[in-house]
N, C-alpha and C positions, 0 to 999 in steps of 0.2 A: 329114691335115695341117691342114685348115681347123678341125677340132674342137680340135686342140691349140693352134692360134693363138688361137682364141676363148677357150679356157680361160685361157691366159696373159694375154691382154688383160683379161679380166674380173677375174682375181685381182689384177692390177696396179691396175686402177681401184678395186676394192674396198679395197685397202690404202691407196691415196691418200686415199680418203674417210674411212677410220677413223683416219688419222694427221694430218689437217689441223687438228684442234682441239688447241691447245697448253696448255689450262688444266685438263688432268687432273692430279690430285694423288695422289701415293702417300702415303696416310695410315697412321699406325702401327696395328698390329693391337691390337684390344681385344676382350676376351671379351664385354662388354656384358650381363653377367648381370642388371644392374639393369633392362634393357629388357624382360626376360621374367620378372621376379620373381614375379608372380602365377602364371604357368604352372609355374614351378619348384616352387612350394609345392603346387599341385594335383597335380603329378606325383610329389611326395614326393622331390624331388632337392635335395640340399644343395650349394650352390656359392657361391663368392665370387671376387673378382678376385685374391686372393692365392694361389690354387691354382696348382700346377705344371701344365705343359702336358698331361701325360698324364692327370692327374685332371680337369682342366677339359674336355678333349675327351671323356672318359668321361661327364662330367655332361651335355654337350651330346648325346651319343649316347643317353643315357637319356631326356632330354627329348624328343628327336625320335621315339624309339620310342613314347613316350606319345602324342605328337601323332598319329602314324600309326594307332595302335590306336584312338584316340577323337578324331578331328579336330574333332568338334563341341564338345568341351570346350575346344579352342583357338580355333576360328573363330566360335563362336556369340557373341551380343552382346545388349545391351539396346537396343531400338529408340529412336532419338532422338525428342525431343519438340519440337524447335525448327526444324523445316523452314520455310523461307521463300524467297521469290523476291526477288532483288536486281537492280536495273537499273544498269548502269554501262558506260562506254566500254570496249570490248575492248582489251587490251594484249597485246604479243607475248611478253614475259618470255623473252628469248633465253637459251640456255645456252652459247653460244660467244661469243668476243670478236672474231670476224672482222669487218673493216670494213664489208662489205656488209650483214651482219646488224644491226650497231649502227646503220647508216644507216636500215635499214628500220624499226627500233624507234623511232628519233627522228622519222621521217616520220609514223608512226602516231600518236605522241603529239601532234605539231603539228596533225594533222588533227582530233584530238579537241578540242584547245584552240580550234580555229577552227569547231568544230561541223560539220565536213565528213563525219563518219561518224555512224551511228546507235548509240545505246546497245543493248547486248545484255542478255538475261535469263539469270540464273544461279540455280541451286538452291544454297542454302547450308544447312548444318546442322553440328552438332558431332559429330565422329567418336566412336564408342564406344571406340576405342583412343586413349588419351591419351598424349601425349609432352611433353617439356619445351618444345615449340615451339607456342605458341598459334596462329600463322599456319598451321601445318601441320594442326592439329586442326580448323580450320574448313574443312570440305569444300566444294569448288567444282565445279559441273558446269554447263556451258553448256547451256541448254535450247532445243531446237529442236522445238516442237510442230507436228505436222502439222495441216493444215486439217481441220475436221470433215467427215466423209464424208456424202454425201447420203443414205445409208441409215443411219438412227439405230440399227438393230439390228446393224450390223457391229461386231465386237469391236474395241476400241481396242488398238492394238499399239505397243510401244515397245522400243527397244534402247539399251543402255548401251555406250558406246564408250571404249576405253582405248588411247591411242597408245603409242608405244615409249618406252623409257627416254630421259630428257633431251629429250623433245619440248617444243617451245615451245607456247604457248597456242593457236596456229592450226592445229597439226597435226591432221589428220583431220576438221576442221570441214566440209570439202567432202563427205565421206561422209555426214555428218548431213543436209546439204542434199539430197543425192541420195535418201536414205531418206525424207525428207519428201515427195518427189514420188511415192513409192510408198504414201503414206498412213501411214507409220510415223514416230512421234515418236522423238526421240533425245535422250539426255543424254550429252554429251561430258565425261567425268569427268577432272578433274585428279588424277593419281596422287599419293600421299604425296610430299612434298618437291618437287613440280613446280609450275611457273609461279607463280601467286599464293600457293601454299602453301609455297614455298621460303623457308627462313630467310634473313635478310639477310646472314648470314656466308658464304653459298654463291654461287658463280657457276653451278654445275651441280647436278643433283639427286643429289649424291653419297651422301646418307644413305639413299637407297632401296636401293642395293646397295653395300656397302662392306666393308672389312676389320674392321668392328665386327660380330661374328657375331650378337649378340643384337639389335642395332638392325635388322639386315637381316630377321630373323625378325619383329620388331615391325612393320616397314614392310609386309611381305607380309600379315600379319594385318590391318593397318589397311586396306590396299587391298581385301582380300576383304570385310571387313564394310562398307566404304563402298559397294561395288557392291551388296550386298544391301540396304543402307539406301536406295539409289536405287530399287530395286524396291519397297520398302515405300512410298515416297512416290508412285511411279507408281500403285500400287494405290489410294491415297487419291484419285487423280485419275480413277479409273474404268477404268484399263488392266487387261487380263486376259491378254494374250499378251506374253511377254517374251523378249528375246534379249540376247546380249553379243557384242561384237566386240573382240578384243584383238590388238595387234601387238607381237611380241617379248616384252619383259617384261610388257606388257599381256596377252599371250596366256596367260602363266603365271597371272597374277592372275585372269583371267576363267575359266580352266579350274577353278581351285580354288573360285571362287565358285559355279560351276555344279555342281561335285561336292557342295557343301554345300546347294544350293538347288534343289529340284525345280520351282520356278516358272519357272526359266530353261530354255526349250525350244529356242531357236535359238542356235547357237554357231559363230562364225567365228574360228578360230585362225590368225592371219596370222603365220607363222613360229612354230614350236613345237619344243620339245626335251624331253628326258627328266628329267635331274637338274639342279637349280638349280646345285649346286656344279660339275658338269662343264662347264656353259656358262661360268661365271665363270672357271674354270681354263683352258679351251681357247679361248675366244673372243677375237678381236682387240680388241673395244671395252672389255673389262675387263682388259686386260693390266696396268694400273696397280694394280688390286686384287690380281691374282695376284702381282705383284712384291712387294707388302707382305707377303702371306702366305708366299710362298716364302722371302723374306729372314728371316722368323721361324721357318722350319723346318717349315712345313706342307706336306703332300702333297695331291695331288688326292683321294685316298681320305679324308683327314681332312676336307676341305671337303665332300665328298659326304655324310658322316655328319652333319656339323654342321648342314647345311641339308636333311636328308632329309625333314623334316616339311613343307617347302614345295615339294617336288619332285613334279611331275605323275606321274612314273613310279610312285609309290607309291599312286596312287589310281585306277588304271584300272577295277578292279572296282567300286569305290564309285561312280564316274561312271556306269558301265553300269547300276548298280542304282538310281541316283537318279531315272531316268526310268521311268515305268510301262511294262509290256510293250506296251500298246496306244498308248502315247504316248512312244516313244523320243525322246531328244533328237536333234535334227538337227544335224549337225556338218559344217563345212568345215575342212579342213586345207590350208594353203598353206605350201609351203617352197620354198627357192631352191637351185638346183643348185650354185651356186658360193659358198655362204655360208661366210664366215670368222668370223662371230660366233656363229651357231648351227650348228656343224659338221654337215655333211650326214649323217654316220653316225648322229647322234642323232635327226635328223628322220626318217630312214628307220626307226629303231627305234620312233618314235611311230606312224608309218604302220602298221607290222606289228602293233603292240600294239592299235591301234584295230580292225584286221581280226580279230585273235585274239579280242578281247572283243566282237565283233559290234556295234560301234557303227554307227549309221545315218549313215555319213559319205561325203563326197566328198573327193577329193584333187586338188589342182592344183599344178603345178610351174612355178616361174618360171625363165626362162633367164638368171638374173643372180645377184647376191649379196644380202646383208642390206641394206647401205647403198644399193646401186644400185637396190634396189626403189623408192626415192624419186626416181629419175632417169627422164627420158624415154628410151625409150618404156615402160619397165617399170612405172612407176607407173600408167599407163593400163591395162595388162594386169592388174595386181593389182586395180585398182579395178573392172574388169569382173568378175573372179572373185568379189570380195567382194559387189559390188552385185547381181549376178544371183542369187547364192546366197541372200542375205538376202531378196530379192524372192520367190523361189520358196518358201523355207522358211516365211515368214510367210503366204504365200498358202495353203500346204498346211495350216497350223494352222486357218485359217478354215473349211476343208472337213472337218476331222476330226470324227468323232462325239464328243460329250461322254462322258467316262468314267462 
């Protein structure tokens, strides 16, 4: 009886949190072939916006099968040449219009004007994936360098952190500060179309995941290459051990980056799922995207095929092979028992697949949902899982024999 009561209470709380923001927009469905024009040419797929639904979906399926067969052809990039550090006052960049959030944003701006807060340091560079939005293409990562260790021979270690979809610019910053105490530097990366990278026409980071199929593929590619570019910069600063931590959409991006990049050895996936399209179709937080697609006659299977190339489910073997046998990637999988955004059945499939492919992984289960992970007391439980894993995983890297 108590378990049934707790489940009902948690699902009701989760639903309230996923429905409190009233600025979600149902946008018209677009194929977005122009967003993946280069990839279409490389894949030998002809497509244009005038195609009928059946032909357009067939073109997307061919494109995604090409990505899955040779993901490096889609996700590889030319290394940026304009890395630089920028100092400015931190801003919130909220994605909701709730009064308390807007008041917090206003207060932060006023403190900056009065000089009551310190400027922060940000890594900036031009993303290799170009879009029509210059602000989005200027990558932004808040830099949290750890203090130099007293042992100059100790390897320099760093982690790239990606928060959830529609996170404001302060989300997950506390994790970076915790990792600094472990001697681990951190880059808290703003995902495409998020906070300072968000086009002025948007209130939310809608273009990262939307009913424009090609743009969603482009946003994922951009996030993956931006993560790897952050690793490039860290290498120039003398770092040799690298990790990633991603939450929700961020976990998808970090998983794909690690699949492509053997340098990434520590992986914390905070909420994870299988197919990109299944999550968008089934999750509460993307119900407005599903509505647009459903109104246009799409099915869940259509969406699964359209975004197969950015779905972790299709890269388990590649992920397993990206780490060398004597240096397997260390992985943490965190999922929530009452998740209505990343449905539990998909997270369990991830857990089983990790075991089947013999990942070096740990699994932790939160007694809450997706949004309630950010609420007390669950955020502290999650923080403990993430922090303790990152500490232990990086410590083990320092004791591994060199290959």
